[in-house]
N, C-alpha and C positions, 0 to 999 in steps of 0.2 A: 512314680507310684502307679500301680495298675488301677485303671478305671473300674468303678463299681459296676458289677454285672447284675442286671435284673433278671430274675427267673420268671418265665412266662410259659404258658402252654399254648398249643395251636388253637385249642378251643377258646382260650382267652383272647387270642388275636382275632379270631373270627367273630367273637362277640363284641369286642371293642372297635373293630375295624370300621364299622359303619358310624361310630360315634366320633372318630377322629376327623377333624375338619380339613386335613391336608392329604394329598396322595402319600401312601406309605408303601415301602418295600422292605422286606426282611430277607437278608441274603448272606451267603458266603461268596468266595471267589468263584466257586463252580456250582452253586445251588441257590435257587430262589425258593424260600420257604413260604413266603406269603406276600400278597399284594391286596390292597383294598379296592373298592369300586371306584374311588376317585383316581387311583393310579390308572385303572383301565380307561376311565373317561378321558384322562389327560393324554395318554399315549396310544390307546386303542388295543393294547396287548392284554390278554387274559393269561391265567396260569398255564394253560395248555400251550400258548404261543411261546412263553418264556422257557418252559421245560423242553420244548422242541428245538428252539433256535439258540437259547442261552441269552442271558441279559447282556453279556459282554458285546454281543454283536449289534446291540442297539446304540452303543456309545460311539461317537466319532472316532475314526481310526487313529488320528493323531493324539487322542486323549486316553485311549484304552490302557496303554501300558502304565502311565502314571496313576490312573485311577485304581487299577487293581494292585499295584505296588502298595499304595497307601491303605487300600482295603485289607490286604494281607497283614500289614503291620498292625493295624487296629485290632484284627482278630487274634493276633498273638500277644495282645496286651501292651504293645509298644506305643509310644507317643505318636499321635497322628494329628494333622492340622486341618482335617476336613478340606478336601480340595475345593469345597464350597460350591463350585459350579462346573457343569460339563454340558456338552451338546449331545442331544439324544434324538435318534431317528424314530419317528412314530410309525405305527403300522401302515398308515396311508402314504408313507414315503416322505412326508414333511419333516422338518427339523425344528426342535425347540431347545431353548436353553433352560436348564433347571438348576436351582440352588438347593442344597440339602443340609440338614442338621441331623447328626447321627449320635447314637449311643449303642453300647453293647447289651445284648440280651442273651439269655441261655434258655434253650428249649430242648427238652429231652436229652440233656447232657451235652449238647453241642452249642458252641458260641456263634452267634450271628450279629450282623450289624443292622440295626433298625434305623431307617432313614426317612425323615419327613421331607418331601420334595415340594418345591415352589417353582411354578413356571415364571421365569424372568425374561422370557423372549422379548417382550415389548421393551422392557427396561434395557436389555442388552443391545437391542437394535438401536435404541435412542443413543446409547453410549457409543456404539460403533459409528453412528451417523455424526455424533459430536466429534469423535476422534478424527474421522475423515475430514470434517470441516476444519478442525484445528490444524491438521496437516496441510490442508489447502490454503488456509490463511497464512501459515508459515511460509509456504511457497510464494505467496503474494508478497509477504514482507521481505523475503530474501531477494525477490526479483525486482522489487520497486526501485532499488538503487541502480540496477543495471538498465532499467527501462527509460530511455530518453524521452519517448513519446508518452505523455501522461494519458492520452486517450486510449492507448494500448493497455496501460495499467488499469484504467477504469473498466475497460471491457473485461479484463482478467478478473477483477473484483466481482463484477456482475455474473460472469460465468460460474465462478466458484459458489456464489450465493445460491444460484439457481440449481446447481448440482446437489447442494446440501438440502434443499427444500423441494422435494419431488412435486409438490402441488403447484409450484411456480411454472407457469406456461410462457409468461412474458416478463420483461423487466427493463428498467432504465436506471441510469445514473444521471441525476440532474444536478448541475452546479449553478450557484448563484452568480449572476452577472448583473450588477446594479440591482434593480427592483424586479428582475426576472429570473426564472429558472430555465436553463437551457440543457438540452440533451447532449451528454458527452459520451454515452455508451448505451446501446440498446440490444435487446434480444427478443425475437418473436414477432416484431412488428414489420410491416412492409416498409422497405427503405424509402420509397417515394412518398409514403404517407407521413413518416416521422422525421425525415430529413429537414433540418432547420427549425424543428419545433421548439418553441419557447412559450412560457406561460407566466403571467404576472404572479409574483410570489404569493400575494393574498388570494389568488384563485386556485392555488395548488392543493392537492390532497392533504399534505402534511400541515399546511396552514389552517385549513378548515377543520381537520380532525383534532388539532391541538388548540383550536381557538386562538391562533396567532402566537402561541408560546414557542412553538418549534423546538420543544425541549424533550419530547418523548416519542418512542416508537408507537405507531398507531396501526391497529388492525381494523380495516373497514370491511365489513361483511357484505354490504350491498351498496355500491356507489350511487345507485339511483336514489337511495334514501337521502343523499346529500344534495340532490338537485341535479341540474344539468352540468355536464362536464365534457371536455373535448374528447371526441371519439376518434381514435387512431386505428386504422385497419390492421388486423393481425396478419401475419405472413401466410397462414394456412387458409384463412377465409376472411375476405375483406368485409364481410357482413357481421363478423364476430368481434366484439370489443371487450375490454376488461370489465368485469363486474365486481371483483373484490380485490383487495390489495393489502400488503403490509408495506408501510412507508417508514423509513428510518432516517432521522436527521443526522448529518455529519457536522461535528463541531471541531474546528482547528483553532487552537489558542483562544478558546472561549468565544469564538465568533462562528455564527452559522455559515457553513461552507457549501452545503447542498444536501441532497437526499439520495438514498438508494431505495428503489421500489422493486418488489417482486409482485407479480400480478397473476390473476386467474380469470378465465372467461366465465367461470361459474360463480354463483352467489355462495357465500360461506366457503370459499376455496381454501381457507387456512385455519389451523387450530392453534391452541396455546403453545404447543411444542414448537411449531414453526416460528411463533413469536419469540420464544427463548433463543432459538437458533439465530434469528435475525439480530437479536441483541448482541450475541457473540460476534456476528459478522460486523455489526456497526462498530463495536469497540476495537476490533482488529483493523478495520478500514481506517479509523481515525488515527491509530498509531502508525499505520503504514504510510498514510498521506503525510502526516507530520514528519516522519523520518525522511520521506522523499524530499519534502520542502527544505528540511534542514540540510540534507545532502546537496541539493541544488544550490543552496546558499553557500555552502562550503566550496563547491565547485566554482561558483561565481567569484567568491572572494579570492580563490586561488589564481584567478585569471584577470580580474578587473579591480580597478581602484575604487574604493567605496565612495569617495567624495565625487569624483568626476564621471565615473562609469566608463572611462577609457581603460585600455589594457594596462596592467601593472608592469613593473620592471621585469620580473622573472618571466612572465608570459611573453613580453616583447622579445626578450633574449632568445626564447625558444623559437618564436616566429622568425627572428633574424636568421637563425641557423638554416631554417627551411628556405628562406629567400636567397641566402648566400649560395646554398647548394644549387638551387635552380639557376641563379645568375651565372655561376661558373659553368654549369652544364650547357646552357643555351646562349651564353654570351649576351645576357640581358642586363645592362647596367641600371643602377637606380641611384637615387640621391638619399643620403642619410642627413636629416636635419635635426639640429639641436636647438630647442627654444628655451628662453629664460625670461620670466616675467621681470619687467622693469620696476624698480622701486616698491616691491611688495612689502619689504620691511617697513617702509615709511607709511604705507597704508595700514599695516597691522598696528603700528605705534599710534597713529592718529585716530583710527576708527575701530580698532579692535580686531581680534583674530576671526570673529564671525564675518566681518566685512571682508577680510582677506580671503577666507574660504569661499565666500560668494564670488569674489573676483576670479579666483582660480576656476570655480565651477562654470562661471559664465564664459570665460575664455575657452575652456575645454569644449563647451557646447558650440561656440563659433568655429573652433578648429574642426569639429566633426562635420560641419557643413562645408568646410573648405576641402575636405578629402574626397577623393574618388573611391570607388568600390575596391580598387586594387591596392589603395594606400593603407598604411598602418601607422597609428599614432598611439603613444602611451604616455602616462605620467611616470616619469623616471624617478621622481622624488622631490618633495617640497614644491618649489615653483619651477621645476625643470621638466620639460617634455622632450620626447624624441620621436621622430617619425621616419618612415621609409616611404618614398614617393617614386612612382614609376611613370614612364612615358614623357619625361621632361628632362631637358638639359639643366645644368646648374644655373645658367643665365635665365632660362625661361622660368624656372621655379623661383628664382630670386625676385623677378619682376612680379610674379603672382603673389608672393608673400609680402612684398612691399605694398601692393594694392590692398591686401588684407589689413596691413598695419594702418594704412590711411583710413580705411573704413571704420576701424575701432575708435577713431577720434569722435565719431558721431554716435557712439554706443556706450556711454558711461553707465555704470551700475548705480542704481538708486537704493540707498539704505538710510533709514531715519531722516528722511528729507534732505539727505546729502547726495550730490552727484559725484561719483568717484570715477575719474578717468584712469584708464590703465593701458599699458602697451607692452610690447615684448621685443626682444632682440633674438636674432637667429644666426646660425652658421651652417653652411652646407658643405658636405664632403661627398665626393662621387665615388661609388663603388667601382673598383677596377683601376681607375686613374689615381686615386688617393690611397688605395689599399683595399684589401679584401677581408680584413679581420675587424670585428666590431670595435675592439679597443683602439686600433689605429684610426679608424674612421671617426670614432667619437672624439679622440684627442684633436684631430685636425678641425672637425666641426666646432669644437669648444674654443679653439684659438680664433677661428673666424667669427664666432659669435661674440667673443669679448671685444674684438676689433670693431665689429658692427655696433656694439653697445656704446663704446667710447665715442664713435663718430655720431651716433644717434643723440647722445646727451649733449655733445658740443653743438650740434645743429639745433637742438631744442632750446638751448640757452643762447642762441644767436651768435655762436662762435664758429668760425670757419676752420 
């Protein structure tokens, strides 16, 4: 249905123009009939300017076509959706964003579009800044999984926060270490001044500003009002220090993790819009760090046994492939050792599985001390362990493991006032001499391990 058209005269427009509280323009696609003084005040153009150059030339080039297509539709009585906003070049060369609400009017038998304009430049710039920050935080979230070095990640977070908040001249990411906050990333400070900086948590800006609650973002307009604080030299001028800050707490799994600070060397360096942007940064940082820690946990669990901290079976098998290829290429033999805990079932039955797990973990810890840097050991499953040892013959390694077995006699595990003795049996297979495939070496080591276990039990029971 065609929109109702209001009949007006040019005299009426001129009379009412000064009474309308917003900038107004009345136009067709090729003619400007009327503008009021507020339009001139906002854009700098008067009627003479628009008659000479045309209104279309004031609109951003990439928006002109769409704007005038919709304008033409509206003038023909077709449905139009008000483009709502466009970018307009003012007479002084600057650009503003304007929003408009329109209706059809008839003047001297011709149909025009009367539009009330609103300058939304500040709102638009805030939105663009927010969208830019959103994209930046998305980059952070996507890159965090790929970033092995968390300090690189924290520096990325800080850089993105400072890009989004132009007033920020300096900044830090501080992480909680015990009762201290330590710098993990910084920008704008002299490296020799901030390197190794740490501060007691209860003396930090976030602690003082929130009265120890550490639960909310704080904007501190003048740090001197809070009393004395550590003064770290800025990069540009060692005699200039931060005077105002926004400090945002980071919480991971409901625990205080640290804080992100953006700083200025000026008093009242930040406004409430900066505070809102920092809230967005904080929320995304918490999500990104939580995702990273979750990813790191998954990576850890994919390689390590959760009880002992040793490599798990699948990762050991991957490592074995690497060592096998190297041994074949450079003719470097190694020993594959299969370990098996003695009488673990008896320990579980008598003292419970918690005691059994403690024995396994304690044994794994001792095994870790036994290893050299080049050696590899893993929990292969249950009470079974397997290792690769370099730089020893089978006989040399056997003597070394027997000494270790004797040492364990003096290292019982204590649980519920019970001293639990434990031991192990082992079998050794030599790469190259006994085979080159894991399955072959494992089978031979397993046979030798059970032979050792039988002899060990006979000896322990006093039988020859």
